[in-house]
C-alpha positions, 0 to 999 in steps of 0.5 A: 111736491105740491103736497109738501108746500102744501103741508108746510104752507097749509099748516091752519085749521079754518073752519066753514060753518053754517048759520042755522036759521029758520022760520017757523009757521008764524014767520018768526026768526030762530037763531040756532047759532053757527055750526061747523060744516067743514074744515081745510088747511090754508095760510092765513095773514093779517098784516099783508091786507092793506097790501091786498087792498091796494093790488087788487082794488078792494075798496073795503078794509080787509080783517084777514087774507087766506091762500089755500089749495085748488080743492077750496070749499069757499065762496063768496058771502060764506062764513067762516071761523079761525081762532074763534074769530068769525068771517064773512068771505068777501072775495074768492080769487083764484089762481093756477096753484091757490085760492086767495080768499078775503074775509072782514069780521062778522056782524051778525 
């Protein structure tokens, strides 16, 4: 039953990104871009962000909310992408059957 629900509602692919930055021997920062390190399925929403902000007492503007199953590989401050837009994860709320991830557009 849970797998059936997951397959129906968690139908969008979200990428977990790695910010590929190195520091050379002289202290120079070399930015080599973002790499996809993992993907996961979730339900993506842009329309209920204001409701979530009020409901959870969040004091910043959310750009995306994602619900996903309990095997969520995401942590606060991770970088994710969906539809070629990059986001910074601000909060991850754990529930019995799923996670709620809220994020803002990432500014490098």
